[in-house]
C-alpha positions in Angstrom: -16.6 9.8 -5.0 -13.1 8.8 -4.3 -12.3 5.3 -3.2 -12.2 4.6 0.5 -8.6 3.7 1.5 -8.3 1.4 4.7 -5.1 1.9 6.7 -4.0 0.9 10.2 -3.1 3.5 12.8 0.5 2.8 12.3 0.1 3.0 8.5 -1.8 6.4 8.8 1.0 7.8 11.1 3.7 6.5 8.5 2.0 8.3 5.6 1.6 11.5 7.7 5.3 11.2 8.5 6.2 10.7 4.9 4.1 13.8 3.8 5.7 16.0 6.4 9.2 14.9 5.5 8.5 15.7 1.7 6.9 19.1 2.6 9.6 20.3 4.9 13.0 18.5 4.0 12.6 17.1 0.4 11.1 20.3 -1.0 13.8 22.4 0.5 16.6 20.0 -0.8 15.1 20.0 -4.3 14.8 23.9 -4.3 18.4 24.1 -3.4 19.4 21.7 -6.1 17.4 23.8 -8.7 19.1 27.0 -7.5 22.5 25.5 -7.6 21.9 24.0 -11.3 20.9 27.4 -12.4 24.3 28.8 -11.6 25.7 26.4 -14.2 24.4 28.6 -17.1 22.3 27.9 -20.1 19.2 26.1 -18.7 18.4 24.7 -22.3 21.4 22.4 -22.1 21.7 22.0 -18.3 21.1 18.3 -17.4 21.4 19.0 -13.5 18.6 21.5 -13.9 16.5 19.1 -15.9 17.1 16.4 -13.3 16.2 18.6 -10.3 13.1 19.9 -12.0 12.0 16.3 -12.6 12.7 15.4 -9.1 10.7 18.4 -7.9 7.8 17.1 -10.1 8.0 13.6 -8.6 8.0 15.2 -5.1 5.0 17.3 -5.8 3.1 14.4 -7.4 3.9 12.2 -4.3 2.7 15.0 -1.9 -0.5 15.3 -3.8 -1.0 11.4 -3.8 -0.4 11.3 -0.1 -2.6 14.3 0.6 -5.5 12.6 -1.3 -4.8 9.2 0.4 -4.8 10.7 4.0 -8.0 12.7 3.1 -9.9 9.6 2.1 -8.3 7.1 4.6 -10.3 5.1 6.9 -8.4 4.2 10.0 -9.0 0.5 11.0 -9.9 -0.1 14.7 -8.4 -3.3 15.9 -11.5 -3.9 18.0 -13.7 -3.9 14.8 -11.7 -6.5 13.2 -13.9 -9.6 12.8 -12.6 -13.2 13.4 -15.9 -15.1 12.0 -15.2 -13.8 8.4 -12.2 -12.5 6.5 -12.0 -8.7 6.2 -9.6 -5.9 6.1 -7.3 -6.3 9.0 -7.8 -10.1 9.5 -4.8 -12.3 9.9 -5.7 -15.3 7.8 -4.0 -18.6 7.8 -4.5 -20.6 4.5 -3.8 -24.0 3.1 -2.7 -24.2 -0.7 -4.4 -27.3 -1.9 -2.3 -27.7 -5.0 1.1 -27.2 -3.4 0.4 -28.7 0.0 1.6 -25.6 1.8 0.3 -23.3 4.5 0.6 -19.5 4.5 -0.4 -16.6 6.7 -1.4 -13.2 5.4 -2.8 -10.1 7.0 -5.4 -8.4 4.8 -4.5 -4.7 4.4 -5.4 -1.7 2.3 -3.4 -1.0 -0.9 -1.2 1.5 0.8 0.2 -0.9 3.3 0.5 -4.1 1.1 3.8 -5.8 1.3 3.6 -9.5 0.2 7.2 -10.1 1.3 6.1 -9.4 4.9 2.9 -11.3 4.6 0.7 -8.2 4.1 -1.5 -8.5 1.0 -3.9 -5.9 -0.4 -7.7 -6.2 -0.3 -7.4 -5.5 -4.0 -5.1 -8.2 -4.9 -6.6 -11.4 -6.5 -6.0 -13.5 -3.2 -7.1 -10.6 -0.9 -10.4 -10.0 -3.0 -11.0 -13.7 -3.0 -10.6 -14.3 0.7 -12.9 -11.4 2.0 -16.1 -12.6 3.3 -15.3 -16.1 3.7 -15.2 -18.2 7.0 -12.8 -20.8 8.6 -13.1 -24.1 6.7 -14.1 -22.5 3.4 -12.4 -23.4 0.2 -11.7 -20.2 -2.0 -10.9 -20.2 -5.6 -8.5 -17.6 -7.0 -8.4 -16.8 -10.6 -4.8 -16.5 -11.7 -2.9 -16.3 -14.9 -1.9 -19.9 -14.7 -5.4 -21.0 -13.9 -7.7 -21.3 -10.8 -5.7 -21.7 -7.4 -7.5 -23.2 -4.4 -7.0 -22.5 -0.8 -8.8 -23.6 2.4 -9.1 -21.1 5.2 -7.5 -22.6 8.3 -7.9 -19.8 10.8 -9.0 -16.1 11.0 -7.7 -13.9 13.8 -6.8 -10.3 14.6 
């Protein structure tokens, strides 16, 4: 059985939009690039043709990955996001004990993770460590440089 993938409604729509773009626009662009490259002659020494075929492979791989992701996606319902324990969809404010800093993260599925905007995956070391804990709990996170300790300040939607 394939792994379940959690996504927000917005994230699901974004993946669908990307898939539609790849199937309708990008496939056509790549097909045109291949056709144009064929006109340059000998395909065995045609770098434009090789590049276009490689791009075609990348596009088809991404399409297959998106279709699989969407097939196994579980859309998160905001009304089901709990505030008593950290889970996927939770907005968690934590205190870094070692560095004396606060940070806030939304726990999301791996397809929507973007640490630069405060979205961390439930598969990331910090995301995994926070899941299931409550406000006030101290969480230990295994990291390459040692164990990092955080206290959960708040959990919201």
